C-alpha positions in Angstrom: 223.3 214.8 245.0 223.2 214.9 241.2 226.1 216.3 239.2 225.5 219.7 237.8 224.7 219.7 234.1 227.4 221.3 231.8 225.0 222.8 229.4 224.0 226.5 229.8 220.5 227.9 230.3 218.7 229.2 227.2 219.9 232.6 226.1 217.2 235.1 224.8 217.3 238.1 222.4 214.5 240.4 221.5 214.9 243.2 218.9 215.8 244.0 215.4 218.1 241.5 213.5 220.6 244.4 212.8 220.9 245.2 216.6 222.0 241.7 217.8 225.0 242.6 220.0 228.4 241.4 218.8 228.9 239.6 222.1 225.8 237.5 221.6 225.6 233.7 222.5 227.0 231.4 219.7 223.5 230.6 218.5 222.3 234.2 218.4 225.5 235.2 216.7 224.9 232.5 214.2 221.5 233.7 213.4 222.7 237.3 213.1 225.0 236.0 210.2 222.5 233.6 208.7 219.4 235.7 208.3 221.0 238.5 206.2 222.8 235.8 204.1 219.7 233.8 203.4 217.6 237.0 202.8 220.0 238.4 200.4 218.1 238.8 197.0 221.4 239.0 194.9 222.5 235.5 195.2 225.9 236.3 193.6 226.7 238.9 196.4 229.3 238.2 199.0 226.5 238.3 201.7 224.5 235.6 199.9 227.7 233.5 199.4 228.3 233.3 203.2 225.4 230.8 203.3 227.9 228.1 202.2 230.1 228.5 205.1 227.1 228.6 207.5 225.6 225.3 206.4 226.9 221.8 206.9 227.3 219.9 203.4 224.5 217.7 204.4 222.2 220.5 205.8 218.5 220.0 205.2 215.6 222.5 205.0 212.1 221.5 206.2 209.1 223.7 205.5 205.8 223.2 207.5 206.8 219.7 208.4 207.3 218.6 204.8 210.1 216.4 203.5 213.7 217.3 204.0 215.1 219.3 201.2 218.9 219.4 200.5 220.6 222.8 200.5 221.5 222.4 196.9 217.8 222.2 196.0 217.0 225.4 197.9 219.1 227.4 195.5 216.3 227.1 192.8 213.8 228.6 195.2 216.3 231.4 196.1 216.8 232.2 192.4 213.1 232.4 191.9 212.7 234.8 194.9 215.5 236.9 193.4 213.8 237.0 190.1 210.3 238.0 191.4 211.0 240.1 194.5 212.2 243.7 194.8 212.8 243.3 198.5 212.8 240.6 201.1 214.0 240.2 204.6 213.2 239.3 208.2 212.8 242.9 209.1 209.1 243.1 209.8 209.6 243.8 213.4 211.5 242.6 216.4 212.6 239.0 216.3 212.5 236.8 219.4 215.3 234.2 219.6 216.3 231.6 222.1 219.6 229.8 222.0 219.6 226.5 223.8 222.9 224.7 224.5 222.2 220.9 224.6 224.2 218.4 226.6 225.4 216.7 223.4 227.2 220.0 222.3 224.5 220.8 219.8 222.6 224.1 219.9 219.0 224.6 219.2 217.8 228.0 218.0 214.2 229.0 218.2 213.3 232.3 216.3 210.1 234.0 215.9 210.2 236.6 213.1 208.1 238.4 210.4 209.5 238.2 206.9 208.5 241.0 204.5 208.2 240.4 200.7 207.7 243.2 198.1 207.1 242.0 194.5 208.7 243.6 191.5 205.5 243.5 189.5 203.4 245.1 192.3 202.7 248.8 191.3 201.8 249.5 195.0 205.0 248.1 196.3 202.9 246.7 199.2 204.7 244.9 202.0 203.5 241.2 202.3 204.3 240.1 205.9 204.4 236.5 206.9 204.9 235.3 210.5 207.6 232.6 210.7 209.0 230.2 213.3 212.5 229.1 212.7 213.9 226.1 214.4 217.7 225.5 213.6 219.9 222.7 214.8 223.6 223.8 215.1 226.5 221.3 215.4 230.2 222.0 215.7 231.8 223.1 212.5 235.3 222.6 211.2 237.8 225.5 211.7 237.0 228.4 209.4 233.3 227.4 208.8 230.2 228.6 210.5 229.9 231.3 213.3 231.4 230.8 216.6 232.4 227.3 215.9 228.8 226.1 214.8 227.0 225.6 211.4 223.5 224.5 210.7 222.6 220.9 209.9 218.8 221.3 210.1 216.6 224.4 209.4 213.0 224.1 209.9 210.4 226.9 209.2 206.8 227.0 210.0 204.8 229.7 208.3 201.7 230.5 206.4 202.8 231.4 203.0 199.2 232.1 201.9 199.6 235.9 201.7 202.7 235.6 199.4 201.0 233.2 197.2 197.9 235.3 197.0 199.9 238.5 196.2 201.9 236.6 193.6 198.7 235.4 191.8 197.4 239.0 191.7 200.5 240.7 190.5 202.0 238.0 188.3 198.9 236.4 187.0 
């Protein structure tokens, strides 16, 4: 008879980001801290500064299967978002999250969400919604870093940015 695996079954959450229970699994608890921190438009806020403790020093972002981008290079994108958007967040409806504990101690987070962008230059203040699939790889973090003992080492997002680019072209020229 084969030995029982030590890893847990996937854990699932469905609902608003703000309603993730405080006793959620480690990966879902991580996401509950990460999304508001990465969504914060004021990059000088305490909330935005939390990102540094949630990401490993060598963490990479990968968008739509493109090349890996170091977290330091993402700061320019976030500053541009702060400059041009009045509102941004993964609050376009309920999120679906799966937290998968892997045998090597890593966790894989799969999250379906809808981000909402509102441009400062848009007189109508229209919500621009983008469906996203986030795939996060979490590893054990040093004491005092991360959430629940984990931080992100790889953050992949798959999305169609077309609606945001089209709106930017209309309202910003």
